C-alpha positions in Angstrom: -27.8 109.9 66.5 -25.9 106.7 67.5 -22.3 106.3 64.8 -20.0 103.4 65.4 -18.1 104.2 62.1 -17.0 107.7 60.2 -20.2 109.1 58.2 -18.9 109.4 54.8 -19.3 112.4 54.1 -16.7 112.9 57.3 -14.8 114.6 54.6 -16.4 116.7 53.2 -18.3 117.7 56.9 -14.6 118.3 58.2 -13.7 120.3 55.7 -17.5 122.5 56.3 -16.2 123.1 59.6 -13.1 124.6 58.8 -13.5 127.0 56.3 -16.5 128.6 58.4 -13.7 128.0 61.3 -11.6 130.3 59.1 -14.0 132.9 58.0 -16.9 133.5 60.6 -19.0 134.3 57.6 -21.6 131.4 56.0 -21.9 133.1 53.0 -18.2 133.1 51.9 -17.5 129.1 54.3 -19.6 128.7 51.1 -18.3 130.4 48.0 -15.1 128.1 49.9 -16.2 124.9 49.1 -19.0 125.5 46.7 -21.3 124.8 49.2 -25.1 125.3 49.7 -26.1 127.9 52.6 -28.0 124.4 54.4 -25.5 121.9 52.8 -23.4 123.5 54.8 -25.0 124.5 57.7 -26.2 120.0 58.0 -22.9 119.5 57.5 -21.6 121.5 61.1 -24.7 120.0 62.4 -24.1 116.7 62.0 -20.5 116.9 62.6 -22.3 118.4 66.5 -23.9 115.5 66.6 -21.7 113.2 66.2 -19.0 114.7 69.0 -22.2 115.6 71.2 -21.2 118.9 71.4 -21.7 122.8 70.1 -18.8 123.7 67.5 -19.9 127.5 67.0 -22.6 130.1 68.0 -24.1 132.9 66.9 -23.1 136.4 68.6 -25.0 139.7 67.0 -26.1 137.2 63.8 -21.9 135.9 63.8 -20.3 133.1 64.1 -18.4 132.5 67.3 -16.0 128.8 67.7 -17.0 127.2 71.0 -14.3 125.8 73.4 -15.5 122.7 72.1 -14.7 124.0 69.0 -11.2 125.8 68.9 -9.9 122.3 71.0 -11.3 120.9 67.3 -10.2 122.5 65.5 -6.6 122.0 65.0 -7.1 118.2 64.7 -9.4 118.7 62.4 -7.2 120.4 59.9 -4.8 118.2 60.7 -6.9 115.1 58.8 -7.4 117.4 55.8 -3.9 117.9 55.1 -2.9 114.6 56.2 -5.9 113.3 53.8 -5.4 115.8 50.7 -1.1 114.7 51.2 -2.3 110.8 51.1 -3.8 111.3 48.2 -2.2 113.0 46.7 1.0 110.2 47.6 2.8 112.3 49.5 1.9 111.4 52.9 3.3 113.9 55.1 3.7 111.0 58.1 6.5 108.3 58.5 5.8 105.3 61.3 2.8 107.8 62.7 5.5 110.8 62.7 4.5 113.8 61.0 7.2 114.9 59.1 7.2 118.6 56.8 8.7 120.9 54.0 8.1 123.9 53.2 7.4 124.3 48.8 10.5 126.7 48.5 12.9 125.0 50.8 13.9 127.0 53.8 12.2 124.5 56.3 12.2 121.8 56.4 11.6 119.5 59.6 11.4 115.7 60.9 9.5 114.6 64.3 11.5 111.6 66.0 10.6 108.9 69.0 11.0 110.1 72.8 13.3 107.5 72.8 16.2 109.2 70.6 16.3 111.4 73.8 18.3 108.3 75.2 19.5 106.5 72.5 21.6 109.9 72.1 21.6 112.3 74.9 22.6 115.7 75.7 21.2 119.0 76.8 17.8 118.6 75.1 17.7 115.0 77.3 18.6 116.6 80.2 15.9 119.5 79.3 13.3 116.3 79.3 13.9 115.2 81.9 13.9 119.0 83.7 10.5 119.5 82.2 9.4 116.3 83.6 10.4 117.1 86.7 9.1 121.0 87.0 5.4 119.5 85.3 5.5 121.6 83.5 5.3 125.1 85.0 7.2 127.9 83.4 8.3 129.0 88.1 9.8 125.8 88.6 13.3 125.5 90.0 13.6 122.9 87.9 14.2 124.9 84.5 16.5 127.6 86.2 20.0 125.7 84.4 17.8 126.2 80.8 15.7 129.7 81.4 18.6 131.1 79.2 17.5 128.5 75.7 14.1 128.3 76.8 11.4 129.8 73.9 8.1 130.2 75.1 4.7 131.5 73.8 1.3 131.3 74.4 -2.1 131.9 72.5 -4.0 134.6 72.3 -6.2 134.7 69.8 -5.1 132.7 66.6 -2.0 134.5 67.5 1.2 132.9 69.2 2.7 135.4 71.4 6.4 136.0 73.0 6.3 135.6 76.8 10.2 134.3 76.8 12.8 134.1 74.2 15.6 133.3 75.8 19.1 135.5 75.6 21.1 132.3 74.2 18.5 130.4 72.4 18.7 128.5 69.1 16.3 131.6 68.1 17.5 134.4 69.6 21.0 133.1 67.2 19.3 133.4 63.8 17.4 136.9 64.5 20.2 139.1 66.4 20.6 140.1 69.8 19.0 143.6 69.2 15.4 141.9 67.8 15.8 139.0 70.6 15.2 141.5 73.4 12.2 143.0 71.6 10.2 140.2 71.3 8.2 139.7 74.1 5.2 140.3 73.8 5.7 139.7 69.6 3.9 137.1 67.6 5.5 134.2 66.3 4.8 135.8 63.5 6.3 138.8 63.9 9.4 137.2 65.3 10.3 135.0 62.4 9.4 137.7 59.5 12.8 137.2 57.7 14.0 134.2 59.2 11.8 131.5 58.7 7.7 130.8 57.8 6.4 130.9 60.4 2.8 127.9 59.7 4.6 124.9 60.2 5.5 126.0 63.4 2.2 127.3 64.8 0.6 123.9 63.9 3.7 122.3 65.6 2.3 124.7 68.1 -1.2 123.9 68.5 -1.0 120.5 68.0 1.0 120.3 71.0 -0.9 122.7 73.3 -4.4 120.6 72.0 -3.2 116.9 72.9 -1.1 118.8 76.5 1.8 117.1 74.8 6.0 117.2 73.8 7.5 116.4 70.6 11.3 116.1 69.3 11.7 116.6 66.1 14.8 117.6 64.1 14.7 120.8 61.7 16.9 122.4 58.4 15.9 126.0 58.7 18.0 128.3 56.1 17.5 131.5 57.0 15.2 133.7 54.3 17.4 137.4 54.8 20.9 136.1 54.7 20.7 131.7 53.4 22.1 131.6 56.4 21.9 127.3 57.7 21.2 125.4 60.6 20.3 121.5 61.7 19.4 121.8 65.3 16.5 119.0 67.4 14.2 121.0 68.2 12.1 119.5 71.8 8.1 120.8 72.0 6.6 121.3 75.4 3.6 122.5 77.2 3.5 124.7 79.5 2.0 125.8 82.9 1.6 129.1 83.3 0.3 130.2 87.2 -3.2 131.1 85.8 -4.0 127.3 84.7 -3.5 128.4 81.5 -1.1 126.9 79.2 1.2 127.5 75.9 4.0 126.1 74.4 7.8 126.5 75.2 10.4 125.2 73.0 14.3 124.4 73.6 17.2 123.3 70.6 20.3 122.0 70.0 23.0 122.3 67.4 24.3 120.3 65.3 27.7 121.0 64.6 
């Protein structure tokens, strides 16, 4: 199929892909979308033909995402969310930069252009320079100065697992010394339980990891368990591990 522009049914095709990727079960996906099995399978087939690679494979009669499917999923979800928000006049993008806010008001973030690092020089600017010098390699000596304030996660299946939580990081201050000391190996959701909704941060991690990117956000967080509010600049960076895999590290600077 030779395509010079997106098909008219792209939204429905993306929805079929996302729901099947979430459920990994054709019957459940048809219930969620309200489509027939034949239509949903045709949507997936058309997407695979458009992208030139399979998105799913059948293993013991169960759908499993291929590497291409895993790579495509975060962006497909973002496209759907942005489309829905645009229709509701709630578009979460301003000048190409993302803004999000939880329904309960406990969490909000606004993406900033990276030039803000040059306009407001501080520890985030220095951390960015160190990350660049280290080329994202976690063990590089350029990051030594900032290691106590870094938080690093790596993807494991559908979860993000903590592999480093600096004792002087903003997150350690939010969850407390005891929890911070025992957080390595825990999932993001477990660490943030009672503190914040992890879905927003997981989306951020997925976008940075899939794009091999770095981004800057201004975050406001009201801790659910205590009601305490904190505002900080958060630099999210692609991190490279010795085995060649990647994850995401964050470095934050609190605003007084």
